[in-house]
N, C-alpha and C positions, 0 to 999 in steps of 0.2 A: 542388159547386155554391156559387154565391156569396151566392144570396139566394132567398126567396120572394116571389111575387108578379111582377107585370110588370115584366120587366126586358129592355130591347131589346138591353143587351150581351150579356146570356146567349143571347137567341135568335140573335144574329149569331154568336156562338160555336159553337152548336149547328149553325147552318146551314151553317157552315163546315167542323164535324167531319163532317157528314152528307153532304158532297161526298168526305170522304176515308174515311171507317169508317161505315157507316149503322148497322151493329149497335152499335157504339159509342155514337152519337148517340141511338138509339132507346132504349138501356138508360138513357142519362141522364136522356131524357125522361120515361122513366118512374119513375126514381126522384125527380124533382123533382116529378111530380105526385102520387107517393105521399106524400112530404115535405108538399106544400101541402094535401092531405087530411088528414093526421094533425093538422096545423096548426089546420085548422078544425074538427077534432073535440074537440081539447084547448081551445079558444076556447069551444064550444058547453057541452061539460063544466064548464069552470071558471062558467059562468052558474047552474049548478044549486048552487053552494055557497051557503049562505044568508051574507048579509053581517050584521054585527052593527049597524053603521051607527055605531060608535064613534070611529072614523077617517073622516072624509070622502074622498071618492074625489078624487083628482087626475089632471090630465093625466098627468105624470112615472110615476105607478104604472101607469095604463093602458099607458103604452108601454113601460114594463120588462116588464111581464107578456107585452103584445104579443111583444117581442122574444125573451123567453124561451121563448114557445111555438113560435115560429119555429125555434129552436135545437133544441129538445128533438124536434119534429116531424123535423128533419133528420137529428138523430142516430138517431132509432127507423128512419126511412126507410133510412140507412145500413145498418143490421143487417137491415133488412127483415121486413117482416109478410106476404109473400107476394103483396100486390096489385100492387106495382110488376112482379113476376116474372109472374104472371098476364095483366097489362095487355101487357106485353113479347111473351108467347107469343101472344097474341089479335092484338096488332096486328104481328108479324113474319108470321103467316100472310096476312094482309090485303096487308101492301106487300110481298110475296115478297122474294126474295132474301135474306132476314134469317133468321138461323136461331135 
């Protein structure tokens, strides 16, 4: 996975992969969805942590945190939480020919 979020390069890669190996492409899409979901969960969880206000928020700090949560979400998805696997199983039933 190259990045999380709208990325037309990844979309093109997955489209080409789907023409060669539908199973692998579907697994990759499910893993990317899991990573994106986890990224959103982590971002929302961070909002629940009280801020002291001692240090003012900066754009660079927010950008760093955002990138950090993207990477953490990606790493957790690589190990799997079960969401990607479950999604793969359901989608493979719907789109047939993919086990």
